[in-house]
C-alpha positions in Angstrom: -16.5 15.2 18.1 -18.0 17.8 15.8 -21.0 16.5 13.8 -23.8 18.1 11.9 -26.6 16.8 9.8 -26.5 16.6 6.1 -29.6 18.7 5.3 -29.7 18.0 1.6 -28.6 15.5 -0.9 -24.8 15.1 -1.0 -23.1 15.8 -4.3 -19.5 15.2 -5.3 -18.8 18.9 -5.1 -20.2 19.1 -1.5 -18.2 16.0 -0.6 -14.9 17.4 -1.8 -15.5 20.7 -0.1 -16.2 18.9 3.2 -13.0 16.9 3.0 -11.0 20.1 2.5 -12.6 21.4 5.7 -11.9 18.3 7.7 -15.3 16.7 7.5 -16.5 13.3 6.2 -20.0 11.8 6.0 -21.4 8.7 7.8 -24.9 7.4 7.6 -26.8 6.4 10.7 -27.7 3.1 9.0 -28.0 1.6 5.6 -31.1 3.7 5.0 -30.8 6.3 7.7 -29.8 10.0 7.7 -26.3 11.1 7.0 -24.2 13.2 9.3 -20.9 15.0 8.9 -18.1 14.2 11.3 -14.8 15.9 12.2 -13.3 13.9 15.2 -11.2 15.4 17.9 -8.7 13.8 18.2 -8.2 12.6 14.6 -6.4 9.4 13.7 -3.8 9.5 11.0 -1.2 7.0 9.7 2.2 8.7 9.4 3.6 7.7 6.0 7.1 7.7 7.3 6.3 5.8 10.5 4.2 3.0 9.0 4.9 -0.3 10.7 4.6 -3.7 9.0 4.8 -6.7 11.4 7.2 -9.6 10.8 4.4 -12.0 10.1 2.8 -9.7 7.5 6.2 -9.2 5.9 6.4 -13.0 5.5 3.0 -13.1 3.8 4.1 -10.3 1.5 7.2 -12.3 0.5 5.1 -15.3 -0.3 3.3 -13.2 -2.9 0.0 -15.2 -2.6 -2.1 -12.1 -3.2 -2.3 -9.7 -6.1 -3.2 -6.0 -5.5 -4.8 -3.9 -8.2 -5.9 -0.2 -8.2 -9.3 1.1 -9.3 -10.4 -2.0 -11.1 -13.5 -2.8 -9.0 -14.4 0.3 -7.1 -18.1 -0.3 -6.7 -17.5 -4.0 -5.7 -15.1 -2.8 -3.0 -17.4 -0.1 -1.5 -20.3 -2.5 -1.5 -18.2 -5.2 0.2 -17.2 -2.6 2.8 -20.9 -1.9 3.5 -21.8 -5.6 3.7 -22.1 -5.9 7.5 -25.0 -6.0 10.0 -24.4 -2.4 11.1 -23.1 -0.1 8.4 -22.6 3.6 7.9 -22.2 3.1 4.2 -25.7 3.8 2.9 -26.9 3.5 -0.7 -26.7 7.3 -1.0 -23.0 7.2 0.1 -22.3 4.4 -2.3 -23.8 6.4 -5.1 -21.9 9.7 -4.4 -18.5 8.0 -3.9 -18.9 6.0 -7.1 -19.5 9.3 -8.9 -16.4 10.7 -7.2 -14.5 7.7 -8.4 -15.7 8.4 -12.0 -14.3 12.0 -11.5 -10.9 10.6 -10.4 -11.0 11.6 -6.8 -12.1 8.3 -5.1 -9.9 5.2 -5.4 -10.0 1.6 -4.5 -7.3 -1.0 -3.9 -8.4 -4.6 -4.5 -6.7 -7.7 -3.1 -7.2 -10.9 -5.2 -6.3 -14.5 -4.6 -6.7 -17.1 -7.4 -8.9 -14.7 -9.3 -11.3 -13.9 -6.4 -11.8 -10.6 -4.7 -10.8 -11.3 -1.1 -10.2 -7.8 0.4 -9.6 -4.2 -0.3 -10.1 -0.6 0.7 -11.3 2.7 -0.7 -10.7 6.4 0.0 -10.5 9.9 -1.5 -7.5 11.9 -2.7 -7.2 15.6 -2.8 -3.8 17.2 -3.5 -1.2 15.4 -1.2 -3.9 14.0 1.2 -5.5 10.6 1.0 -8.6 10.0 3.2 -9.0 6.3 4.0 -12.7 5.4 4.3 -13.2 1.7 4.8 -11.7 -1.7 4.2 -12.9 -5.3 4.1 -11.4 -8.8 4.2 -12.8 -12.1 3.2 -9.5 -13.8 4.0 -7.1 -13.2 6.8 -4.7 -10.3 6.1 -6.3 -9.4 2.7 -7.2 -5.8 3.7 -3.8 -5.4 5.4 -2.1 -6.3 2.1 -4.1 -3.5 0.4 -3.1 -1.0 3.1 0.6 -1.8 2.7 0.3 -1.3 -1.1 -1.5 2.0 -0.5 1.1 3.4 1.8 3.9 2.4 -0.6 2.0 4.0 -3.5 1.4 7.3 -1.5 5.0 7.5 -0.6 6.1 7.1 -4.2 3.7 9.8 -5.3 4.8 12.3 -2.7 1.6 12.3 -0.6 1.9 14.0 2.8 -1.2 12.9 4.8 -3.0 9.6 5.2 -6.1 10.3 7.2 -7.7 7.3 9.0 -10.4 9.2 10.8 -11.0 7.1 14.0 -8.4 5.1 15.9 -8.8 1.4 16.4 -6.5 -1.5 17.3 -6.3 -2.7 13.7 -4.8 0.7 12.7 -2.7 1.1 15.8 -0.6 -1.9 14.9 0.5 0.0 11.8 1.7 3.0 13.7 -1.5 5.1 13.5 -1.5 8.0 15.9 -4.1 10.5 17.2 -3.6 14.3 16.8 -5.8 17.1 18.1 -8.3 18.4 15.6 -6.7 21.8 15.2 -3.3 20.1 14.5 -5.0 17.9 12.0 -6.6 20.8 10.2 -3.1 22.4 9.8 -1.7 19.2 8.4 -4.7 18.9 6.1 -4.3 22.4 4.7 -0.6 21.9 4.0 -1.2 18.5 2.4 -4.0 19.6 0.0 -1.9 22.4 -1.4 0.7 19.8 -2.5 0.4 18.9 -6.2 0.1 15.1 -6.2 -1.7 12.9 -8.7 -2.8 9.5 -7.5 -2.3 7.8 -10.9 -2.9 4.2 -10.1 -0.5 1.7 -11.6 -2.1 -0.7 -14.0 -1.3 -3.7 -11.8 0.8 -4.5 -8.8 1.4 -8.1 -7.9 2.1 -8.9 -4.3 
């Protein structure tokens, strides 16, 4: 794992430059220092190899959730940080919210009966999307958002969905680990692709 301290205040420009080089920030705690990470190996979700389980497909067919794009970014990132141990500090919330205003950070929100019950957020550069975090207040709510994200990225011609670290939640969708050097090659090819995230106004699921 390559990591280095963030020696000064993170700006949106610094953040975008870091992503282009394969780094992302994580705070030590809600108020702690921020470090830059570039894991080896790196977890990615192959867009063409995304796996949806039979049980999740059944939930999708029932259409009990509604998914929206970029309608509640700050609510989503704050919900993702709302846990006893978090790497999403107030400074990180601030800079990613600014990145959202600039059109580079995006959120997907999962709703049920008008309540926000799950979602995720991340960053897009060229044909790469960097997934940052997700949350669920109801079973499967974040999974529904991830399925919608993958479908959207495919439609828009994206080439890379970065998921940073491997875990069992991501492995069930077909996530794989690649060596850091291979990831950096995939990253450079992806960010040169001219893609625009362009969230749809609403997507009922």
